[in-house]
C-alpha positions as CSV (number, residue, x, y, z in Angstrom):
1,M,-3.7,15.1,-9.3
2,E,-4.4,17.1,-6.2
3,L,-2.2,15.6,-3.5
4,H,-4.3,16.9,-0.6
5,R,-7.5,15.3,-1.9
6,V,-5.7,12.0,-2.5
7,A,-4.3,12.1,1.1
8,E,-7.7,12.8,2.5
9,H,-9.2,9.8,0.6
10,L,-6.3,7.6,1.7
11,A,-6.9,8.6,5.3
12,I,-10.6,7.8,5.1
13,E,-9.9,4.4,3.5
14,T,-7.3,3.6,6.2
15,D,-9.7,4.5,9.0
16,D,-12.4,2.4,7.4
17,V,-10.1,-0.7,7.3
18,L,-8.9,-0.1,10.9
19,A,-12.5,0.2,12.1
20,T,-13.6,-2.9,10.2
21,L,-10.8,-5.2,11.5
22,P,-12.3,-5.8,15.0
23,L,-15.7,-6.5,13.5
24,V,-14.3,-9.4,11.4
25,A,-11.7,-10.7,13.8
26,A,-13.4,-14.2,13.9
27,N,-13.2,-14.6,10.1
28,A,-9.6,-15.3,9.2
29,K,-10.2,-14.9,5.4
30,L,-11.7,-11.4,5.9
31,T,-9.0,-10.4,8.4
32,D,-6.3,-11.5,6.0
33,R,-7.8,-9.5,3.2
34,L,-8.2,-6.4,5.3
35,F,-4.6,-6.6,6.5
36,E,-3.5,-6.9,2.8
37,Q,-5.6,-3.8,2.1
38,L,-4.1,-2.0,5.0
39,V,-0.5,-2.7,3.9
40,D,-1.5,-1.5,0.4
41,L,-2.9,1.7,1.9
42,L,0.2,2.3,4.0
43,L,2.5,1.8,1.1
44,E,0.4,4.2,-1.0
45,G,0.8,6.7,1.9
46,L,4.5,6.4,1.8
47,V,4.6,7.0,-1.9
48,L,2.2,9.9,-1.5
49,D,4.5,11.4,1.1
50,L,7.5,11.2,-1.2
51,R,5.4,12.8,-4.1
52,S,4.3,15.6,-1.7
53,A,7.9,16.2,-0.7
54,L,8.9,16.4,-4.3
55,A,6.0,18.8,-5.2
56,A,6.9,21.0,-2.2
57,G,10.5,21.2,-3.3
58,D,11.8,19.3,-0.3
59,L,13.3,16.6,-2.5
60,S,15.1,16.9,-5.8
61,I,14.0,14.6,-8.6
62,A,17.2,12.6,-8.0
63,E,16.4,12.2,-4.3
64,Y,12.8,11.3,-5.1
65,G,14.0,8.6,-7.5
66,T,16.5,7.3,-5.0
67,K,14.0,7.1,-2.2
68,L,11.4,5.5,-4.4
69,G,13.9,3.0,-5.5
70,D,14.9,2.3,-1.9
71,L,11.3,1.8,-1.0
72,A,10.8,-0.6,-3.9
73,A,13.8,-2.6,-2.8
74,Q,12.6,-2.8,0.7
75,C,9.2,-4.0,-0.5
76,R,10.8,-6.6,-2.7
77,A,12.9,-7.8,0.2
78,V,9.9,-8.7,2.3
79,G,7.8,-10.0,-0.6
80,L,5.4,-7.0,-1.1
81,L,6.6,-6.2,-4.6
82,A,7.4,-8.7,-7.3
83,R,9.7,-8.0,-10.2
84,V,7.9,-7.7,-13.5
């Protein structure tokens, strides 16, 4: 996986969602779906940032695991991630 390519793709998708939101503001169903997609993209960006820091040597594998676990706990606390 090339992290730079994934980051570029993520940025493009995020820009597309942000540009589309004003166009569908009158449609609550579409707006809700786009906000869900935006949250997913932002979370994916956070995970990608952690992965990039690990790959760059800025985080140890233990720190990476801890930060990823903390992020998961925060997501669960606000209902963004369900326990499986």
